[in-house]
C-alpha positions as CSV (number, residue, x, y, z in Angstrom):
1,M,57.8,79.6,137.2
2,Q,56.2,77.4,139.8
3,F,53.8,80.2,140.8
4,E,52.8,80.7,137.2
5,A,52.1,77.0,136.9
6,I,50.0,77.0,140.0
7,S,48.1,80.1,138.8
8,R,47.5,78.5,135.4
9,H,45.9,75.4,136.9
10,T,44.2,76.9,140.0
11,K,40.9,75.2,139.2
12,R,42.5,71.7,139.2
13,Y,44.5,72.5,142.3
14,R,41.3,73.5,144.1
15,Q,39.7,70.3,142.9
16,V,42.5,68.2,144.3
17,G,42.3,70.1,147.6
18,I,38.5,69.7,147.8
19,V,38.7,65.9,147.1
20,A,41.5,65.5,149.7
21,T,39.4,67.5,152.2
22,H,36.3,65.5,151.4
23,H,38.2,62.3,152.3
24,Q,39.5,63.9,155.5
25,L,43.1,64.2,154.2
26,G,43.3,68.0,154.5
27,Y,46.4,67.7,156.7
28,L,48.3,66.4,153.7
29,L,47.7,69.8,152.0
30,D,49.2,71.6,154.9
31,Q,52.4,69.4,154.6
32,A,52.6,70.2,150.9
33,G,52.0,73.9,151.4
34,L,48.8,74.0,149.3
35,A,46.2,74.8,151.9
36,R,46.1,78.4,150.8
37,L,44.5,77.4,147.5
38,L,41.4,76.2,149.3
39,P,38.5,78.4,150.5
40,R,39.0,79.2,154.2
41,K,36.2,77.0,155.3
42,W,37.8,74.0,153.7
43,R,41.4,74.6,154.9
44,R,41.0,72.5,158.0
45,G,40.7,68.9,156.9
46,G,42.6,67.1,159.6
47,N,41.3,64.1,161.4
48,A,42.2,62.0,164.5
49,E,44.5,59.8,162.4
50,A,46.6,62.7,161.1
51,E,49.5,62.0,163.4
52,F,49.1,58.2,163.4
53,P,48.0,57.1,159.9
54,G,46.5,53.6,159.7
55,R,44.7,51.4,157.3
56,N,41.6,53.7,157.3
57,T,43.7,56.7,156.3
58,W,45.3,54.7,153.4
59,R,41.9,53.6,152.3
60,R,40.8,57.3,152.1
61,V,44.0,58.0,150.1
62,R,42.9,55.3,147.6
63,L,39.4,56.6,147.3
64,A,40.7,60.1,146.8
65,L,42.9,59.0,143.9
66,E,40.0,57.1,142.3
67,E,37.8,60.2,142.5
68,L,40.5,62.3,140.9
69,G,40.8,59.7,138.2
70,G,43.1,59.4,135.2
71,T,46.6,60.5,136.1
72,F,46.1,60.1,139.8
73,I,45.0,56.5,139.3
74,K,48.0,55.8,137.2
75,L,50.2,57.5,139.9
76,G,48.7,55.1,142.5
77,Q,49.1,52.0,140.3
78,I,52.7,52.7,139.7
79,L,53.4,53.6,143.3
80,S,51.9,50.3,144.3
81,T,55.1,48.7,143.0
82,R,57.3,50.7,145.4
83,R,57.3,48.9,148.6
84,D,60.8,50.2,149.0
85,L,59.4,53.7,149.4
86,L,55.9,53.3,150.9
87,P,54.4,51.5,154.0
88,D,53.1,48.1,153.2
89,D,49.5,49.0,154.4
90,L,49.5,51.9,151.9
91,V,50.8,49.7,149.1
92,D,48.1,47.1,149.9
93,E,45.4,49.8,149.4
94,L,47.0,51.2,146.2
95,E,46.9,47.7,144.7
96,K,43.1,47.8,145.0
97,L,42.8,50.9,142.8
98,Q,39.9,50.6,140.3
99,D,40.1,52.3,136.9
100,E,36.5,51.9,135.8
101,V,34.5,54.9,134.6
102,P,31.3,55.5,132.7
103,S,31.7,54.7,129.0
104,L,31.9,57.3,126.3
105,P,28.8,57.8,124.1
106,Y,29.3,56.3,120.7
107,S,29.1,59.7,119.0
108,E,32.4,60.7,120.8
109,V,34.0,57.4,119.9
110,R,33.1,58.0,116.2
111,Q,34.6,61.5,116.3
112,V,37.9,60.2,117.6
113,I,38.1,57.4,114.9
114,E,37.2,59.9,112.2
115,A,39.8,62.4,113.4
116,E,42.5,59.7,113.4
117,M,41.6,57.7,110.3
118,G,39.6,60.1,108.1
119,A,36.5,57.9,108.1
120,D,33.8,56.8,110.5
121,P,33.7,53.2,111.9
122,E,30.9,52.1,109.6
123,E,33.1,52.8,106.6
124,L,36.2,51.3,108.0
125,F,34.8,48.1,109.6
126,A,32.2,45.5,108.4
127,T,30.7,45.7,111.9
128,F,31.5,47.9,114.9
129,E,29.7,47.3,118.3
130,H,28.5,50.6,119.8
131,N,28.7,49.4,123.4
132,P,32.2,49.0,124.7
133,V,33.3,45.7,126.4
134,A,35.6,47.7,128.8
135,A,36.0,51.3,129.8
136,A,38.8,53.0,131.8
137,S,39.9,56.5,132.4
138,I,42.3,56.6,129.3
139,A,40.4,54.5,126.8
140,Q,37.7,52.0,126.1
141,V,37.5,48.9,123.9
142,H,34.9,47.9,121.3
143,F,34.6,44.7,119.4
144,A,34.5,44.9,115.6
145,T,34.9,42.9,112.4
146,L,37.2,43.9,109.5
147,R,36.1,43.7,105.8
148,T,38.3,40.6,105.6
149,G,36.2,38.9,108.3
150,D,38.8,39.1,111.0
151,Q,37.5,39.6,114.5
152,V,39.2,42.5,116.2
153,A,39.2,44.6,119.4
154,V,39.5,48.4,118.9
155,K,40.9,50.5,121.7
156,V,39.8,54.2,121.4
157,Q,41.4,56.9,123.5
158,R,39.1,59.4,125.3
159,P,39.1,62.8,123.7
160,H,41.1,65.6,125.5
161,I,42.6,63.0,128.0
162,A,46.1,63.9,126.9
163,D,45.7,67.6,127.7
164,A,44.0,66.8,131.1
165,M,46.9,64.5,132.0
166,E,49.5,67.2,131.1
167,T,47.8,69.5,133.5
168,D,48.0,66.8,136.2
169,F,51.6,66.2,135.4
170,E,52.5,69.8,136.1
171,I,50.5,69.6,139.4
172,L,52.3,66.4,140.5
173,L,55.7,67.8,139.6
174,N,55.0,70.9,141.7
175,L,53.8,68.8,144.6
176,A,57.0,66.7,144.3
177,R,59.2,69.8,144.4
178,L,57.3,71.2,147.4
179,L,57.8,67.8,149.2
180,E,61.5,67.8,148.4
181,R,61.9,71.3,149.9
182,S,59.9,70.4,153.0
183,T,61.0,66.9,153.9
184,S,64.4,65.2,154.0
185,W,62.8,61.8,153.1
186,A,61.5,63.2,149.7
187,R,65.0,64.7,149.0
188,Q,66.7,61.4,149.9
189,Q,64.4,59.3,147.7
190,G,64.4,61.7,144.8
191,V,60.6,62.2,144.6
192,V,60.9,64.6,141.7
193,D,62.8,62.0,139.7
194,I,60.2,59.4,140.6
195,V,57.3,61.6,139.4
196,R,59.3,62.3,136.1
197,Q,59.6,58.5,135.6
198,I,55.9,58.1,136.1
199,M,55.2,61.0,133.7
200,E,57.4,59.3,131.0
201,A,55.8,55.9,131.5
202,T,52.2,57.4,131.3
203,R,53.0,59.4,128.2
204,E,54.3,56.2,126.5
205,E,51.1,54.4,127.5
206,M,49.1,57.2,125.9
207,D,50.7,56.5,122.5
208,F,49.0,53.5,121.1
209,T,51.5,53.0,118.4
210,L,54.1,52.3,121.1
211,E,51.7,49.7,122.6
212,G,51.4,48.1,119.2
213,H,55.2,47.9,118.8
214,N,55.4,46.4,122.3
215,A,52.9,43.7,121.2
216,D,54.9,43.0,118.0
217,R,58.1,42.6,120.2
218,F,56.4,40.2,122.5
219,R,55.1,38.1,119.6
220,N,58.6,37.9,118.2
221,N,60.0,36.9,121.6
222,F,57.5,34.1,121.8
223,A,57.5,33.0,118.2
224,D,58.9,29.6,119.2
225,E,56.5,29.1,122.1
226,P,53.4,27.2,120.9
227,G,51.7,27.5,124.2
228,V,51.7,31.4,124.2
229,H,49.5,33.6,122.0
230,I,50.2,37.3,121.5
231,P,47.5,39.0,119.4
232,K,48.3,40.5,116.0
233,I,48.3,44.2,115.5
234,Y,46.4,45.6,112.4
235,W,48.6,48.6,111.6
236,E,46.4,49.9,108.9
237,Y,43.8,50.5,111.5
238,T,46.1,51.8,114.2
239,T,47.2,55.3,115.1
240,K,48.4,57.2,118.2
241,R,44.8,57.3,119.7
242,V,43.3,54.1,118.1
243,L,44.7,50.6,118.4
244,T,43.2,47.6,116.5
245,M,44.4,44.1,117.5
246,E,43.3,40.6,117.0
247,R,40.3,39.7,119.2
248,I,41.2,37.1,121.9
249,T,38.6,34.6,123.0
250,G,38.8,32.4,126.0
251,A,38.4,32.4,129.8
252,K,40.1,35.0,132.0
253,L,42.6,33.5,134.3
254,N,40.4,34.0,137.3
255,D,37.4,32.3,135.7
256,L,38.1,29.0,137.2
257,I,34.6,27.6,136.6
258,T,35.0,28.0,132.9
259,I,38.6,26.7,132.9
260,D,37.5,23.6,134.9
261,S,34.8,22.9,132.3
262,K,37.4,22.4,129.6
263,P,40.1,19.7,129.3
264,I,42.8,22.0,130.7
265,D,45.3,21.0,133.4
266,R,45.4,23.7,136.1
267,K,48.9,22.7,137.2
268,E,50.3,23.1,133.7
269,I,48.6,26.4,133.2
270,A,50.1,27.8,136.5
271,R,53.6,26.6,135.5
272,L,53.3,27.8,131.9
273,G,52.1,31.2,133.0
274,A,55.0,31.6,135.4
275,K,57.5,30.4,132.8
276,L,56.4,32.9,130.2
277,Y,56.7,35.8,132.6
278,L,60.0,34.6,134.0
279,K,61.3,34.4,130.5
280,Q,60.3,38.0,129.9
281,V,62.0,39.2,133.1
282,L,65.1,37.1,133.3
283,E,65.9,36.3,129.7
284,D,64.3,38.9,127.4
285,G,64.6,41.9,129.8
286,F,61.3,43.1,128.4
287,F,58.2,42.2,130.3
288,H,54.4,42.7,130.5
289,A,54.1,44.9,133.6
290,D,50.4,44.5,134.2
291,P,49.8,40.8,134.7
292,H,46.4,40.9,136.5
293,A,43.9,38.2,135.7
294,G,41.9,40.4,133.4
295,N,44.9,40.6,131.0
296,I,45.6,36.9,130.8
297,F,43.3,34.5,128.9
298,I,43.2,30.7,128.7
299,E,42.1,29.7,125.2
300,D,40.1,26.5,124.5
301,N,43.2,24.7,123.3
302,G,45.1,25.5,126.5
303,R,47.2,28.4,125.1
304,I,47.9,31.4,127.3
305,A,47.1,34.7,125.6
306,L,48.1,38.2,126.8
307,V,46.4,41.5,126.1
308,D,47.1,45.2,127.0
309,F,50.7,46.0,126.3
310,G,50.7,49.6,127.3
311,A,52.6,49.1,130.5
312,V,55.9,47.3,130.0
313,G,59.2,47.0,132.0
314,R,62.7,46.9,130.7
315,I,65.7,45.4,132.5
316,D,69.3,45.4,131.2
317,E,71.5,42.4,131.4
318,D,73.4,43.6,134.5
319,L,70.2,44.1,136.5
320,R,68.9,40.7,135.3
321,E,72.0,39.1,136.7
322,Q,71.7,41.0,139.9
323,I,68.1,39.8,140.3
324,A,69.4,36.2,139.8
325,D,72.0,36.7,142.4
326,L,69.5,38.0,144.9
327,F,67.0,35.2,144.2
328,L,69.6,32.5,144.7
329,A,70.9,34.2,147.8
330,I,67.4,34.2,149.3
331,V,66.9,30.5,148.4
332,R,70.3,29.6,150.0
333,R,69.5,31.8,153.0
334,D,72.9,33.5,152.5
335,I,72.8,36.7,154.5
336,K,76.1,38.2,153.2
337,A,75.0,37.5,149.6
338,I,71.6,39.0,150.2
339,I,73.3,42.2,151.6
340,D,75.7,42.3,148.7
341,A,72.9,41.9,146.1
342,L,70.7,44.6,147.7
343,L,73.6,47.1,147.8
344,T,74.6,46.2,144.2
345,I,71.1,46.6,142.9
346,G,70.3,49.9,144.8
347,I,72.0,53.1,145.6
348,A,72.9,53.1,149.3
349,P,74.1,56.0,151.5
350,N,77.9,55.9,152.1
351,D,77.4,55.3,155.8
352,V,74.9,52.4,155.5
353,D,75.2,50.2,158.5
354,R,76.0,46.7,157.1
355,T,76.2,45.2,160.6
356,A,72.7,46.3,161.5
357,M,71.5,45.2,158.0
358,A,73.0,41.8,158.6
359,R,71.1,41.5,162.0
360,D,67.8,42.5,160.4
361,I,68.2,40.1,157.5
362,S,69.3,37.3,159.8
363,R,66.0,37.8,161.8
364,T,64.1,37.6,158.6
365,V,65.9,34.6,157.1
366,S,65.8,32.7,160.3
367,K,62.1,32.2,159.7
368,Y,62.9,30.1,156.6
369,Y,65.7,27.9,157.9
370,G,64.8,24.3,157.5
371,L,61.8,25.0,155.3
372,P,61.6,23.3,151.9
373,I,61.6,25.7,148.9
374,Q,57.9,24.8,148.3
375,Q,57.0,26.6,151.5
376,L,58.7,29.9,150.7
377,R,56.2,32.7,150.0
378,A,57.3,35.3,147.4
379,A,55.0,38.1,148.6
380,E,56.3,37.9,152.2
381,I,59.9,37.7,151.2
382,V,59.8,40.5,148.7
383,S,57.9,42.7,151.2
384,K,60.6,42.1,153.8
385,Q,63.4,42.9,151.5
386,M,61.7,46.1,150.3
387,A,61.1,47.1,153.9
388,L,64.8,46.7,154.5
389,A,65.6,48.9,151.5
390,R,63.2,51.5,152.9
391,K,64.7,51.3,156.4
392,Y,68.3,51.8,155.2
393,S,67.4,54.4,152.6
394,I,68.6,52.3,149.7
395,R,67.2,53.7,146.4
396,I,66.0,50.7,144.3
397,P,65.6,51.1,140.5
398,A,61.9,51.4,139.5
399,D,62.1,48.6,136.9
400,F,63.5,46.2,139.6
401,T,60.5,46.9,141.9
402,L,58.1,46.5,138.9
403,A,59.7,43.2,138.1
404,T,59.5,41.9,141.7
405,K,55.9,43.0,141.9
406,T,55.2,41.1,138.7
407,V,56.7,38.0,140.2
408,V,54.7,38.4,143.4
409,I,51.4,38.8,141.4
410,L,52.3,35.7,139.4
411,D,52.9,33.7,142.6
412,G,49.5,34.8,143.9
413,I,47.7,34.0,140.6
414,G,49.5,30.6,140.3
415,R,48.5,29.6,143.9
416,S,44.8,30.6,143.1
417,I,44.9,28.2,140.2
418,D,47.0,25.4,141.8
419,P,47.4,25.5,145.6
420,T,50.7,23.5,145.3
421,F,52.3,26.1,142.9
422,N,55.5,27.8,144.0
423,I,57.2,30.5,142.0
424,F,60.6,29.8,143.5
425,E,60.6,26.2,142.1
426,V,59.8,27.5,138.6
427,A,62.3,30.4,138.8
428,Q,65.3,28.4,140.1
429,P,66.3,26.9,136.7
430,F,66.1,30.4,135.1
431,A,68.4,31.9,137.7
432,R,70.9,29.0,137.5
433,E,71.0,29.3,133.7
434,M,71.8,33.0,134.0
435,I,74.7,32.3,136.4
436,R,76.0,29.6,134.1
437,R,75.9,31.9,131.1
438,R,77.8,34.6,133.1
439,F,80.8,32.2,133.6
440,S,80.7,30.7,130.1
441,P,84.0,31.0,128.2
442,A,82.5,33.2,125.5
443,R,81.1,35.6,128.0
444,L,84.4,35.7,129.9
445,F,86.4,36.4,126.7
446,V,84.1,39.3,125.8
447,D,84.4,40.8,129.3
448,M,88.1,40.5,129.1
449,L,88.2,42.3,125.7
450,N,85.9,45.0,127.2
451,D,88.3,45.5,130.1
452,V,91.3,45.8,127.8
453,Q,89.5,48.3,125.6
454,G,88.5,50.3,128.8
455,A,92.1,50.3,130.0
456,H,93.3,51.5,126.6
457,R,90.8,54.4,126.6
458,L,91.8,55.3,130.1
459,L,95.5,55.3,129.2
460,R,94.8,57.5,126.1
461,S,92.8,60.0,128.1
462,A,95.1,60.1,131.1
463,P,97.5,62.8,129.9
464,Q,94.7,65.2,129.1
465,D,92.9,64.4,132.4
466,I,96.0,65.0,134.4
467,A,96.8,68.3,132.6
468,S,93.2,69.4,133.3
469,L,93.5,68.5,136.9
470,L,96.8,70.4,137.3
471,D,95.4,73.4,135.5
472,S,92.4,73.5,137.9
473,L,94.8,73.1,140.9
474,Q,97.1,76.0,139.7
475,S,94.1,78.3,139.0
476,G,92.6,77.7,142.4
477,R,89.4,76.2,140.9
478,L,89.9,72.8,142.6
479,T,88.5,72.3,146.0
480,V,88.8,69.2,148.1
481,K,86.2,68.2,150.8
482,F,87.7,65.8,153.4
483,E,85.5,63.7,155.7
484,P,87.7,61.4,157.8
485,S,84.7,59.4,159.0
486,R,83.8,58.3,155.5
487,I,87.3,57.8,154.0
488,D,87.8,54.1,154.6
489,R,85.4,52.8,152.0
490,P,86.4,55.3,149.2
491,V,90.1,54.5,149.8
492,S,89.4,50.8,149.7
493,D,87.4,51.3,146.5
494,L,90.3,53.4,145.0
495,H,92.8,50.6,145.8
496,Q,90.6,48.1,144.1
497,M,90.3,50.4,141.0
498,I,94.1,50.9,140.9
499,N,94.7,47.2,141.3
500,R,92.3,46.3,138.5
501,L,93.7,48.9,136.2
502,S,97.3,47.8,136.9
503,F,96.4,44.2,136.4
504,S,94.6,45.0,133.1
505,I,97.5,47.0,131.8
506,V,99.9,44.1,132.6
507,V,97.6,41.7,130.7
508,A,97.3,44.1,127.8
509,A,101.1,44.5,127.7
510,I,101.7,40.8,127.7
511,I,99.2,40.4,124.8
512,V,100.8,43.2,122.8
513,G,104.3,41.9,123.5
514,S,103.4,38.3,122.6
515,S,101.9,39.5,119.3
516,L,105.1,41.3,118.4
517,I,107.1,38.2,119.3
518,V,104.9,36.0,117.1
519,Q,105.0,38.5,114.2
520,T,108.9,38.8,114.3
521,G,109.4,35.0,114.7
522,V,111.7,35.2,117.7
523,G,113.0,31.7,118.6
524,P,112.8,29.1,119.8
525,L,110.2,27.9,117.3
526,F,107.7,25.1,117.5
527,H,106.1,24.1,114.1
528,G,106.9,27.6,112.9
529,W,105.4,29.4,116.0
530,S,107.3,31.3,118.5
531,V,107.3,29.4,121.8
532,L,107.7,32.7,123.8
533,G,104.7,34.2,122.0
534,I,102.5,31.2,122.7
535,L,103.5,31.2,126.4
536,G,102.7,34.9,126.5
537,Y,99.2,34.3,125.1
538,V,98.6,31.5,127.6
539,T,99.8,33.6,130.5
540,A,97.7,36.6,129.4
541,S,94.6,34.3,129.1
542,L,95.1,32.8,132.6
543,L,95.7,36.2,134.2
544,G,92.7,37.7,132.4
545,F,90.5,34.8,133.5
546,Y,91.7,35.2,137.1
547,L,91.0,39.0,136.9
548,L,87.4,38.5,135.6
549,V,86.6,35.8,138.1
550,S,87.9,38.0,140.9
551,M,85.9,41.0,139.7
552,L,82.7,38.9,139.4
553,R,83.2,37.7,143.0
554,H,82.3,41.2,144.4
555,G,85.1,43.0,142.6
556,R,88.1,42.1,144.7
557,L,91.5,41.1,143.5
């Protein structure tokens, strides 16, 4: 199957090889096993830095990705969020990737609009500017006016780009499989899964109806925020390859000269911009994942407006709480809490050396002892934590790395607007509020009910599970692999699980018994209520509360 895919796309493989060789990266082809696809005279592409890659090598990697365009630029942009996987110098280069290409001729733009909407732009719009205001490898944007007089921006996808990207997806997937076969690092990090995640994210970005729905969701999330403007989507002029949205006017966030010419407070803009993104990450769990200055506008009235909703991140409630834990642990310089948070967020090897991790984190944190929160630097701290994850082979969720990169970018943008700005100061109230909500009575009660329901499901399925286990044992289909060197932690975890289960069963039994006592009216009675039943409910509530607090404190009874 893999050979057929390579044969089907030989021309593109050769193009990839030629570009890599042109940028003196031919040795990477040897590592990936693709050198045979090149003409013999191009197979040697090594350079003096092959064994000791440095900044110059990473710069050539970036230039090669830019030359290959489209999918490879998207690949680099997404990988620029993964400091937990890649060296900092390489990530620094990938963050410079430029996605600017020559614009399409108007005749091709008109063909796409006609194919999608059944009419040419002159029929659909009152005016349609032939020259685009922005052009990238996937799409370009034109200003237009609707028949109603509304000013809009029309995003038009390049023809045949979807087919070209699918070809590149197959190539990238094959490269990932080759890397996993040839290097333990790729297998350990799950490079094939990472490429599949990138493929999924890029395919979503290619569907402009999804981008429109993202914009609608952001607008609903900020409906009560007068200082934030999310453009309206005109669905009657939107399809999978054409997106029409309200035109945004104002100064780009990095246009400080224009911003200073208006009655706008820089400090307030920096804080408001940080708050709106922290709300997305820590409260909504749905955030704009491309917050560069070109996608953020400051309107004349001081409102912040966002554009380009193709790249978004999603974080569930558990991960949001874990991010809050890590943030507060860093602010408190709590080494043990930092380790616990990192190991909770990521997937760590069973034999991870917590003692060595503690030493490394202590060396990092010692730099910040005694410093006020205003002097903490998000970029440096995040970089150090991701380097630790890389060193100890901790697999960090992609959405977490995307969220942390978003926060780092915000910190940099905020400092460029207001030199006194600090993202940690703005984020602290959000993190503390998340911790407060986690321990609220309503949340604890819901968690207790979930635990009781889980115990009930476990008890119901236990007879069938035990029967299946015994059947496997009798038939000889059950095998046990015993590794004494790694038994301590699993046994400890098993003890915790058994304790939790036993505790939950006792709580559930008290609740059920108390309910029966109350229903039957067993004395003594107080105002018509069974005293024993009431005491049972109170006891169950206290035990359940204790159980939940113990689990939330690192899951120990």
